[in-house]
C-alpha angles and dihedrals in degrees: 000000000000119000121242086242092054119157117252096178142002111321090342126123129201098347089154128046115267122254118258110292108202124011093178089230096106093248130124117321133199135181130018102339089053090058091051098040096045090056093043095052101045124118089251089054091054091052089050090048091053092050091046090054091053091049091049090053091052092047090054089052092050092047096050094044103041111012111034095058091057092045089057094042095051099033098245092165091058100044096041096031088229119129121227113276121257130208093255091060090060091048096044123121118251111282127217116202119202120201131175147121118283118286095019091118105258095143092041089052090054091049089048091051094048095038093226146060119274133209113277093017114161122182128175145115091264124068095285100156103071098163145048109264124194115201114209136171119255142148095256138032114255144128120244120208116241094240090058093046093051092059099036107123094215098047124083094227103090092111092063093077088080089073091065139230093303090065097038090055087059095046124083144159125235112204123193139146108265134150090214092054091051088077106026139031121223123211118200116195133203115273108266111240129228135205117006091342091074089064091065112112111247091191093241139053102274096189093051090052090049089050090051092053093041091057090057099037123103093200130021118200119199110195124203131185114232087227097045112049097149113120108218123212092256092049089050090052089050091051090047087055088062091065110136092026100071091122089066096051123107125169131216122203098205131195089028091147089074092072132056127248096268093048090048091055091053094044092048091052092047091052093051089050092051092047091049090059094045106039112058102215131114091223121083110247113243110249121195116204125207149086106279106195137081100264126100118267115271091210124025097195092105101029095123091049091050091051092052092046090051091052092052092047093051090052088056089054097042094052094053098093091051091050094045094093093052091048092052091050091048093050093049091049090053090048093048091052091051092047091050092050092046091051091054092047094049093043091050094049089048091052091053095057121102118244101231121002137022096036097139093047092048092048092052090050092050091052092048091050095040096124090058092048092048089057091048092050092046093053097039096052098028094241128166119250089226091063094060121097122248103284097219095049091043092050090052091052092048091058091066098053137062116244090206088066093055121111119247119245112279107207093191092056091047089051086056089058091049090051090052090052098043103033117013101042096043087058089054090049089062089058093045091051087061089055092050091050092058108111091232108155115021101080096039094046094048093053096042104045 
């Protein structure tokens, strides 16, 4: 397989546009989608898919038996604004979420990845993508309205109806036959605005929608333009919404062929500095550098670097189905820990309430002194600080409920959570470790790049 940055002359890369990548017809494939699809459709991949399906079935059993009853009892859906999980969410394909300011090349990157146009595609220097678009595999090309997607029994988007008609009217599905989309789902987001434009009312809470998708995504791609590194207020809020999912985040410095080698070095350093101030993690975020679209390179100074970066990025994509089982286990573990902490918080607040009189006064005092009570709960039950909800958001939620209506702590149900964490899930991890040990990519990548 020839690389997208293939030489067409002496020491010259990608001077002519690449051939079509993925026709969706099952025929010959070249370029980036061939790398992804060949890995995703191997015999090893099928074995991994079967094991992943068995793990998903067991996770559903654990969730329904040990987790869901506590979520209902202690109002997890209200306090975390996260609906109860459905079977289809455990069975869903890996999702890739793309985020970036307008005109950074998100839609062009998707076209580049698929090797073809897709229904509803909009590309331009102005903010052309004004909606969330989910790209899914299907026998025919068509767009699916957001209202229909949100109630489809086989799609993991039922929880989006909580964002209302204003959002659903700006949410759509793009169905097309694609070997890449047989194994993953892509989510394109509206271009994030800057300056006064970001003050425009979208009609829905953009950051909450981003947070919803981030929680369910297996990979989150932040795209930056080599000529526009400023992080606007709205982009910063969107990145803040990714808190707790930093391990899924990868960055792409796009359109890097439009600057020379010295400029690229400075731009790359400036981007890392900006990300360090925005993303609160001790690890350096992985940044891929290149020009991710189908046109020839404007500057060939860094063509070899771009080719190597492309190869690494495609490995990240191709390995997603194999890692899906581990990601689902990890997400359920995080949810269980939050449910357990919430149960202790609610049970504690309930235990502090008077039986007959002075309930409103006591509740107001408990909310005011919530930081102190969080520390008491943390120490009493040996809980981790990272498992507690954001104190400001939680305080706001507490003001709209009555503590006297809370359920008391049920030790037996909490013990069920501990059993899931210490017995049931470790058994699943043994199965998932087999999936991770499958030599999925190396041979196929080496013979196709």
